[in-house]
VEXPAPA-500315 format. One record per residue: x, y, z of N, C-alpha, C in turn; residue in three letters. Coordinates in steps of 0.2 Angstrom, whole numbers, padded with zeros to 4 digits, always signed. Layout:
REM residues N
XYZXYZXYZALA/...
REM end
This chain:
REM residues 231
-0997+0083+0023-1002+0080+0027-1005+0086+0030MET/-1011+0087+0031-1015+0092+0034-1020+0089+0039HIS/-1018+0092+0045-1022+0089+0051-1026+0094+0055VAL/-1032+0095+0055-1035+0101+0058-1033+0102+0065PRO/-1031+0108+0067-1029+0109+0074-1021+0109+0075GLY/-1018+0106+0071-1011+0105+0071-1007+0108+0067LEU/-1001+0111+0068-0997+0115+0063-0992+0110+0060SER/-0991+0111+0053-0986+0108+0050-0980+0106+0054GLN/-0977+0111+0057-0971+0109+0062-0973+0103+0066GLN/-0979+0104+0069-0980+0099+0075-0982+0092+0072ARG/-0984+0092+0066-0985+0085+0062-0978+0082+0061ILE/-0974+0086+0058-0968+0083+0057-0963+0081+0063VAL/-0965+0084+0068-0961+0082+0075-0965+0076+0077GLN/-0972+0074+0076-0975+0069+0079-0972+0063+0075ILE/-0972+0064+0068-0968+0059+0063-0962+0056+0066GLU/-0958+0061+0067-0951+0060+0069-0951+0056+0075ARG/-0955+0058+0080-0955+0054+0086-0957+0047+0085ASP/-0962+0047+0081-0965+0039+0079-0959+0035+0076ILE/-0956+0038+0071-0950+0034+0068-0945+0034+0072LEU/-0943+0038+0076-0937+0037+0081-0938+0032+0086GLY/-0945+0031+0089-0946+0025+0094-0946+0020+0091LYS/-0949+0019+0083-0948+0013+0080-0941+0010+0078ASN/-0937+0016+0076-0930+0014+0075-0926+0011+0081ASP/-0929+0013+0087-0925+0010+0093-0926+0004+0093GLU/-0933+0002+0093-0936-0005+0093-0934-0010+0088LEU/-0933-0008+0082-0930-0011+0077-0923-0013+0079ALA/-0918-0009+0081-0912-0010+0083-0912-0015+0090GLN/-0917-0015+0093-0918-0021+0098-0921-0028+0094VAL/-0924-0027+0090-0925-0033+0086-0918-0037+0082ASN/-0916-0032+0079-0909-0034+0075-0905-0037+0080ARG/-0904-0035+0086-0899-0038+0091-0902-0045+0092ALA/-0909-0045+0094-0911-0052+0095-0911-0056+0089ARG/-0911-0055+0083-0910-0059+0077-0904-0062+0077PHE/-0898-0057+0078-0892-0058+0078-0889-0063+0083ALA/-0892-0062+0089-0890-0067+0094-0892-0074+0093ALA/-0899-0075+0089-0901-0081+0088-0898-0083+0082ALA/-0894-0079+0078-0891-0081+0070-0898-0082+0066ARG/-0902-0078+0067-0908-0078+0063-0907-0072+0056VAL/-0907-0075+0050-0908-0070+0044-0915-0068+0043PHE/-0917-0061+0044-0924-0059+0043-0924-0055+0037ALA/-0929-0056+0033-0931-0053+0026-0938-0050+0029LEU/-0939-0044+0026-0945-0041+0026-0947-0040+0019ASN/-0953-0044+0017-0956-0045+0011-0961-0039+0010LEU/-0962-0035+0005-0966-0030+0004-0969-0030-0003VAL/-0974-0027-0004-0977-0027-0011-0984-0024-0011SER/-0987-0022-0016-0994-0020-0017-0999-0027-0016SER/-1005-0026-0014-1008-0032-0014-1009-0035-0020PRO/-1009-0043-0018-1010-0047-0025-1004-0049-0029GLY/-0997-0046-0027-0991-0047-0030-0989-0054-0030ALA/-0992-0058-0024-0989-0065-0024-0985-0067-0018GLY/-0985-0062-0013-0980-0064-0008-0981-0070-0004LYS/-0987-0071-0003-0989-0078+0001-0987-0083-0003THR/-0989-0084-0009-0988-0089-0013-0979-0091-0014ALA/-0976-0084-0014-0969-0086-0015-0966-0089-0008LEU/-0969-0087-0003-0967-0090+0003-0968-0097+0004LEU/-0974-0099+0003-0976-0106+0002-0972-0111-0002VAL/-0970-0107-0008-0965-0111-0013-0958-0112-0009LYS/-0956-0106-0006-0950-0105-0004-0949-0110+0003THR/-0954-0110+0007-0954-0115+0013-0954-0123+0011ILE/-0958-0123+0005-0958-0130+0004-0952-0133+0001SER/-0948-0129-0002-0941-0131-0005-0935-0130+0001ASP/-0935-0127+0005-0930-0125+0009-0931-0127+0017LEU/-0937-0130+0019-0939-0131+0025-0934-0137+0028LYS/-0932-0142+0025-0927-0147+0026-0919-0145+0027GLY/-0918-0138+0025-0911-0136+0025-0909-0132+0031ILE/-0915-0128+0033-0915-0124+0040-0921-0122+0043ARG/-0921-0121+0048-0927-0118+0051-0930-0112+0048PRO/-0937-0113+0047-0941-0106+0044-0946-0105+0049ILE/-0947-0098+0049-0954-0096+0052-0955-0089+0049ALA/-0962-0087+0050-0966-0082+0046-0969-0077+0051VAL/-0969-0072+0051-0973-0067+0054-0977-0064+0048ILE/-0984-0064+0048-0989-0062+0044-0992-0056+0046GLU/-0992-0051+0041-0996-0045+0043-1001-0043+0037GLY/-1007-0043+0041-1013-0042+0036-1017-0036+0041ASP/-1022-0032+0037-1026-0029+0041-1032-0033+0045GLN/-1035-0039+0042-1039-0043+0045-1038-0051+0041GLN/-1041-0055+0046-1040-0062+0044-1034-0065+0046THR/-1034-0072+0046-1028-0076+0047-1027-0080+0042SER/-1029-0079+0035-1029-0083+0030-1022-0085+0027ASN/-1018-0079+0027-1012-0081+0024-1007-0085+0029ASP/-1008-0084+0036-1005-0088+0041-1007-0095+0042ALA/-1013-0096+0039-1016-0104+0038-1012-0106+0033GLU/-1011-0104+0028-1007-0105+0021-1001-0108+0023ARG/-0997-0102+0028-0991-0104+0029-0990-0111+0033ILE/-0994-0111+0039-0994-0116+0043-0996-0123+0039ARG/-0999-0123+0035-1000-0129+0030-0994-0132+0028ALA/-0989-0128+0027-0982-0131+0025-0978-0135+0031THR/-0980-0132+0036-0977-0135+0042-0973-0131+0046GLY/-0972-0124+0043-0968-0119+0046-0973-0115+0051ALA/-0969-0113+0056-0973-0109+0062-0975-0103+0059PRO/-0980-0100+0060-0981-0093+0058-0987-0089+0063ALA/-0985-0083+0065-0989-0078+0069-0993-0074+0064ILE/-0999-0073+0065-1003-0069+0062-1004-0061+0065GLN/-1002-0056+0062-1002-0050+0066-1007-0045+0062VAL/-1013-0044+0065-1019-0040+0061-1018-0033+0064ASN/-1017-0029+0059-1016-0021+0060-1021-0018+0061THR/-1028-0020+0059-1034-0016+0058-1034-0011+0054GLY/-1034-0004+0056-1034+0002+0051-1027+0003+0049LYS/-1022+0000+0053-1014+0001+0051-1013-0001+0044GLY/-1009+0002+0041-1006+0000+0034-0999-0004+0034CYS/-0996-0005+0040-0990-0008+0039-0989-0011+0046HIS/-0984-0015+0046-0981-0018+0053-0975-0013+0055LEU/-0975-0012+0061-0970-0009+0065-0965-0014+0069ASP/-0959-0011+0072-0956-0015+0075-0958-0017+0082ALA/-0962-0014+0085-0965-0017+0091-0969-0023+0089SER/-0973-0023+0084-0977-0029+0082-0972-0035+0081MET/-0967-0034+0077-0962-0039+0076-0959-0042+0080VAL/-0957-0037+0085-0954-0041+0092-0958-0045+0096GLY/-0964-0042+0097-0969-0046+0101-0971-0052+0097ASP/-0971-0053+0090-0973-0059+0087-0967-0064+0087ALA/-0960-0061+0087-0955-0065+0087-0954-0069+0094PHE/-0957-0066+0098-0956-0068+0105-0961-0075+0106ALA/-0966-0074+0101-0971-0080+0102-0970-0085+0098ARG/-0964-0084+0093-0963-0090+0088-0958-0095+0092LEU/-0958-0101+0090-0953-0106+0093-0947-0105+0090PRO/-0941-0107+0095-0935-0105+0092-0932-0107+0086ALA/-0929-0103+0081-0927-0105+0075-0920-0103+0074ILE/-0916-0105+0079-0908-0103+0079-0905-0104+0073ASP/-0902-0100+0070-0898-0102+0063-0903-0101+0058GLY/-0909-0099+0058-0914-0101+0052-0916-0095+0049GLY/-0922-0095+0046-0924-0089+0042-0931-0086+0045LEU/-0931-0081+0045-0938-0078+0047-0940-0072+0041LEU/-0945-0074+0039-0949-0070+0033-0954-0066+0037PHE/-0954-0060+0035-0959-0055+0038-0963-0053+0032ILE/-0969-0055+0031-0974-0053+0026-0977-0046+0027GLU/-0976-0042+0026-0979-0036+0027-0986-0034+0024ASN/-0989-0030+0027-0996-0028+0024-0995-0026+0017VAL/-1000-0027+0012-0999-0026+0004-0999-0019+0005GLY/-0994-0015+0003-0994-0007+0003-0987-0005+0001ASN/-0987-0001-0004-0981+0001-0007-0979+0008-0004LEU/-0983+0011+0001-0981+0017+0004-0978+0017+0011VAL/-0982+0015+0016-0981+0015+0023-0975+0011+0025CYS/-0976+0005+0023-0969+0000+0025-0963+0002+0023PRO/-0962+0006+0019-0955+0009+0016-0952+0013+0022ALA/-0955+0016+0026-0953+0020+0031-0951+0017+0038ALA/-0953+0011+0038-0953+0007+0045-0947+0001+0045PHE/-0942+0002+0048-0937-0003+0049-0940-0008+0055ASP/-0939-0014+0053-0942-0019+0058-0937-0023+0062LEU/-0930-0022+0059-0924-0025+0062-0923-0030+0056GLY/-0925-0031+0051-0924-0035+0045-0916-0035+0043GLU/-0913-0039+0040-0907-0038+0036-0908-0034+0030ALA/-0914-0037+0026-0916-0033+0020-0923-0033+0018HIS/-0925-0027+0015-0933-0027+0012-0931-0030+0005LYS/-0935-0035+0003-0937-0037-0003-0944-0035-0006VAL/-0945-0031-0011-0950-0030-0015-0952-0035-0019VAL/-0958-0036-0019-0961-0042-0024-0966-0038-0028VAL/-0964-0038-0035-0967-0034-0040-0971-0039-0045PHE/-0976-0038-0047-0980-0043-0052-0979-0041-0058SER/-0979-0045-0063-0979-0043-0070-0986-0041-0073THR/-0991-0042-0068-0998-0040-0070-1000-0033-0067THR/-0993-0029-0063-0994-0023-0062-0991-0018-0067GLU/-0992-0011-0067-0988-0008-0073-0981-0007-0071GLY/-0978-0006-0077-0970-0005-0077-0968+0001-0073GLU/-0972+0005-0072-0970+0012-0069-0971+0012-0062ASP/-0973+0006-0058-0973+0006-0051-0967+0009-0047LYS/-0960+0007-0049-0955+0010-0047-0954+0017-0046PRO/-0957+0021-0052-0957+0028-0052-0963+0031-0048LEU/-0969+0028-0047-0974+0030-0043-0973+0029-0036LYS/-0970+0024-0033-0968+0023-0026-0960+0022-0026TYR/-0957+0028-0026-0949+0027-0026-0947+0025-0019PRO/-0950+0028-0014-0946+0025-0008-0946+0019-0007ASP/-0951+0015-0008-0951+0007-0007-0945+0004-0011MET/-0945+0005-0017-0939+0003-0022-0932+0006-0019PHE/-0932+0011-0017-0925+0015-0014-0923+0011-0008ALA/-0929+0008-0004-0927+0005+0002-0925-0002+0001ALA/-0927-0005-0004-0926-0013-0005-0920-0014-0007SER/-0917-0020-0005-0910-0023-0009-0913-0027-0014SER/-0918-0030-0015-0919-0035-0020-0926-0033-0023LEU/-0926-0033-0029-0934-0034-0033-0935-0040-0036MET/-0940-0044-0033-0942-0050-0036-0949-0049-0041LEU/-0947-0050-0047-0952-0049-0053-0956-0056-0053ILE/-0962-0056-0049-0966-0063-0049-0971-0063-0055ASN/-0972-0069-0055-0978-0071-0061-0975-0070-0068LYS/-0969-0072-0068-0965-0070-0074-0967-0076-0080ILE/-0971-0081-0078-0974-0086-0082-0980-0083-0086ASP/-0983-0077-0084-0988-0074-0088-0986-0070-0093LEU/-0979-0068-0093-0977-0062-0099-0979-0064-0105VAL/-0980-0071-0108-0982-0071-0115-0989-0069-0116PRO/-0993-0068-0110-1000-0067-0111-1002-0059-0109ASN/-0996-0056-0108-0997-0049-0105-0993-0043-0110LEU/-0995-0038-0110-0991-0032-0113-0987-0030-0107ASP/-0982-0033-0106-0977-0032-0100-0970-0030-0104PHE/-0966-0024-0102-0960-0023-0104-0955-0025-0097ASP/-0952-0029-0097-0946-0032-0092-0941-0027-0091LEU/-0938-0026-0098-0932-0021-0097-0935-0013-0095ALA/-0940-0012-0096-0943-0005-0094-0943-0006-0087ARG/-0946-0010-0084-0948-0011-0077-0940-0011-0073THR/-0936-0015-0075-0929-0014-0072-0926-0007-0073VAL/-0926-0005-0078-0924+0002-0079-0927+0007-0075GLU/-0933+0008-0074-0937+0012-0068-0934+0010-0062TYR/-0934+0003-0060-0932+0001-0053-0924+0005-0052ALA/-0920+0004-0057-0914+0006-0056-0912+0014-0057ARG/-0917+0017-0059-0918+0024-0060-0918+0026-0053ARG/-0923+0023-0049-0924+0025-0042-0919+0023-0037VAL/-0916+0016-0038-0911+0013-0034-0906+0009-0039ASN/-0900+0012-0040-0895+0009-0044-0892+0003-0042PRO/-0893+0002-0035-0889-0004-0031-0894-0010-0031LYS/-0902-0008-0033-0906-0015-0032-0904-0020-0037ILE/-0904-0026-0034-0903-0032-0037-0911-0034-0041GLU/-0910-0038-0046-0917-0039-0049-0916-0047-0051VAL/-0922-0051-0049-0922-0058-0050-0930-0058-0053LEU/-0931-0063-0058-0938-0064-0061-0939-0071-0059THR/-0945-0071-0056-0948-0078-0053-0955-0080-0055VAL/-0957-0086-0053-0963-0088-0054-0965-0094-0048SER/-0969-0091-0043-0971-0096-0037-0974-0101-0041ALA/-0978-0100-0046-0983-0106-0048-0978-0112-0052LYS/-0974-0109-0056-0970-0115-0060-0963-0116-0056THR/-0960-0112-0053-0954-0112-0049-0948-0110-0053GLY/-0950-0106-0058-0945-0103-0063-0941-0098-0058GLU/-0935-0098-0059-0930-0092-0056-0930-0093-0048GLY/-0933-0098-0045-0933-0099-0038-0927-0101-0035MET/-0923-0104-0038-0916-0106-0036-0912-0101-0035LYS/-0913-0096-0040-0909-0090-0040-0911-0086-0034ALA/-0917-0086-0031-0918-0082-0026-0915-0086-0019PHE/-0916-0092-0018-0912-0096-0013-0905-0095-0013TYR/-0902-0094-0019-0895-0093-0018-0893-0086-0016ALA/-0898-0081-0018-0897-0074-0015-0898-0074-0008TRP/-0902-0078-0004-0904-0079+0002-0897-0081+0006ILE/-0894-0087+0002-0889-0090+0005-0884-0085+0006ALA/-0881-0082+0000-0876-0078-0001-0877-0072+0004LYS/-0883-0069+0005-0884-0063+0010-0884-0066+0017ARG/-0886-0071+0018-0886-0074+0025-0878-0076+0027ALA/-0875-0078+0022-0868-0080+0025-0864-0073+0025ALA/-0865-0067+0021-0862-0062+0022-0863-0059+0028SER/-0870-0057+0031-0872-0055+0037-0868-0059+0043LEU/-0868-0066+0042-0865-0069+0047-0857-0068+0048ALA/-0854-0067+0042-0848-0066+0041-0845-0059+0046ALA/-0850-0055+0043-0850-0048+0047-0850-0048+0054ASP/-0854-0052+0057-0856-0052+0063-0850-0055+0067ALA/-0846-0060+0064-0841-0064+0067-0834-0060+0067ALA/-0834-0054+0064-0828-0050+0063-0827-0046+0070GLU/
REM end
C-alpha cells in the first residue's frame, strides 16, 4: 500500500494499531458471547454467493430449536436485515458506508441492541468481500466462507487469506452444477492447498440439499465450544 506523505513503516504501524485495538474488542465480544452461551459464526463471501438465502433457510429450519439472531453487514440498505426479520428472527443492520468489512466494535454495539438469545446462535453476515474481512476478528467462534458454484474454482488461490482463516467452506448453489462448467474436486483441492484443515460441505439454500449436514456441523461445534468452556 502507498499513501502520499506516509512512509511504509508508518503505514504498517497504523495497520498494526488498528488490528490490535480490534483484537482487544473482539476478545470483549467473545467473553460476552461466552457469558450468554451464544455460539457466534461469521459468514463471509464475495457478493452474490448466497449468504442471506442460506441464513433464511437455516433460521426457518432451526428457529424452533434454539434462539437465533443476526447481525447484518452491508455498505448500504437494510434489504438483507428485512429478509431476516421476515423469518421472525431479530436482526440488526450495520451499514459500513465506504467500509468493506465489519469490525469488532460494530459487532459489539449491534449485539448490545439485540434481544437476549442466551444459549442461542448468532450469525454475523459480513460485507460481501473476500479480502478485508479475513483480517478482522469479530469475537466469533468460527469464520464460515460461503462459496458459490457460479464462481471460479480458483477463488481459494486468489483470496487465500480468507480461506486460510475459515473453519468451514460451504459450497452453495450445488443444485446448479448440472448446468455449469464447475469442477467440485478442483475447488476443494485448491481450498485445502491453502488450508489443509478446512472442512467442506456442499449445500443449496434453494432446494435444501446438504443443509442438514450444515446444521449437524453447527451443533457439533457449538457443543465442543460449550464443553471447552465448562472445563
